[in-house]
C-alpha positions as CSV (number, residue, x, y, z in Angstrom):
1,M,279.3,94.9,194.5
2,L,280.7,98.4,193.9
3,S,281.8,99.9,190.7
4,P,285.1,101.8,190.2
5,E,283.4,105.0,189.5
6,N,282.4,105.0,193.3
7,A,285.9,105.7,194.2
8,S,287.5,108.2,192.0
9,D,291.1,108.0,193.0
10,A,291.3,104.3,193.4
11,D,292.7,101.8,191.0
12,P,289.8,100.2,189.0
13,V,291.7,96.9,188.7
14,W,292.2,96.5,192.3
15,I,288.6,97.4,192.8
16,E,287.5,94.9,190.3
17,L,289.6,92.2,192.2
18,Q,288.3,93.0,195.4
19,N,284.7,92.5,194.0
20,N,285.4,89.4,192.3
21,I,286.8,88.1,195.6
22,L,283.9,89.1,197.5
23,N,281.4,87.8,195.0
24,T,283.1,84.5,195.1
25,Y,282.8,84.4,198.9
26,S,279.0,85.5,198.4
27,E,278.5,82.5,195.8
28,K,279.9,80.2,198.2
29,I,278.0,81.3,201.3
30,E,274.7,81.2,199.3
31,S,275.6,77.7,198.1
32,C,276.4,76.5,201.6
33,I,273.3,77.8,203.0
34,E,271.3,76.2,200.0
35,H,272.8,72.8,200.6
36,S,272.6,73.2,204.4
37,A,276.4,72.6,204.4
38,W,276.9,74.4,208.0
39,K,280.4,73.3,208.7
40,M,281.4,74.5,205.2
41,L,279.4,77.9,205.9
42,A,281.5,78.4,209.0
43,V,284.6,77.8,207.2
44,V,283.8,80.2,204.3
45,M,282.6,82.7,206.8
46,E,285.9,82.5,208.8
47,A,287.9,82.7,205.6
48,R,286.0,85.7,204.4
49,H,286.4,87.3,207.9
50,A,290.3,86.9,207.6
51,Y,290.3,88.3,204.0
52,L,288.1,91.4,205.3
53,L,290.3,92.1,208.1
54,R,293.4,92.2,205.7
55,L,291.4,94.4,203.2
56,F,290.4,96.9,206.0
57,S,293.6,96.8,207.5
58,P,295.1,100.6,208.4
59,T,298.0,99.9,205.8
60,V,295.6,100.0,203.0
61,S,296.1,103.4,201.0
62,E,293.9,106.3,201.8
63,Q,292.8,106.3,198.1
64,Y,290.7,103.3,198.7
65,R,289.0,104.6,202.0
66,A,285.6,105.8,200.1
67,F,285.6,102.4,198.2
68,L,286.0,100.5,201.5
69,K,283.3,102.5,203.2
70,Q,280.9,101.8,200.5
71,L,282.1,98.1,200.5
72,A,281.5,97.9,204.3
73,E,278.0,99.1,204.0
74,S,277.3,96.6,201.2
75,I,278.8,93.8,203.3
76,L,276.6,94.6,206.2
77,R,273.6,94.7,204.1
78,Q,274.5,91.3,202.7
79,D,275.2,89.9,206.2
80,V,271.5,90.9,207.1
81,H,270.4,88.9,204.0
82,I,272.6,85.9,205.0
83,Q,271.4,85.8,208.6
84,A,267.7,85.9,207.4
85,R,268.5,83.0,205.1
86,V,270.1,81.0,207.8
87,E,267.3,81.7,210.2
88,Q,264.9,80.5,207.3
89,Q,266.7,77.4,206.7
90,R,266.8,76.7,210.8
91,S,263.1,77.0,210.7
92,V,262.8,74.6,207.8
93,I,265.1,72.2,209.8
94,A,263.3,72.3,213.1
95,Q,259.9,71.7,211.1
96,Q,261.4,68.7,209.5
97,Q,263.0,67.3,212.8
98,L,259.5,67.9,214.3
99,S,257.9,65.9,211.6
100,L,260.4,63.2,211.7
101,D,259.8,63.0,215.6
102,R,256.1,62.6,215.1
103,G,256.8,59.8,212.6
104,R,259.1,58.0,215.0
105,R,256.6,58.2,217.7
106,A,253.8,56.9,215.5
107,V,256.0,54.0,214.4
108,K,256.9,53.3,217.8
109,S,253.1,53.5,218.9
110,Y,251.8,51.2,216.1
111,A,254.7,48.7,216.8
112,S,254.0,48.4,220.6
113,N,250.2,47.9,219.6
114,N,250.7,45.1,217.3
């Protein structure tokens, strides 16, 4: 994610904690996509969303605003990547479903001809 030097007034320990939490969410998201765990992906995305709402709340100190702006840009780039991965998996699943349907029709046709 982002390094503490990107926000000169911010507490580096706080920044590292936020980076670790967001990295954990990223790893979970990637794992869900990789394993086609779509229900779990929805849960992880909801949890990340709730976390981000708290992180970007108006009560966060002004000293963290530069860090949060950079973090938001990073998250948006990551979300583009996530969306592309999900679309790719969706395409793979659609192809598998089409292949399965063809196989079923072939077996049904074979069974009805014999």
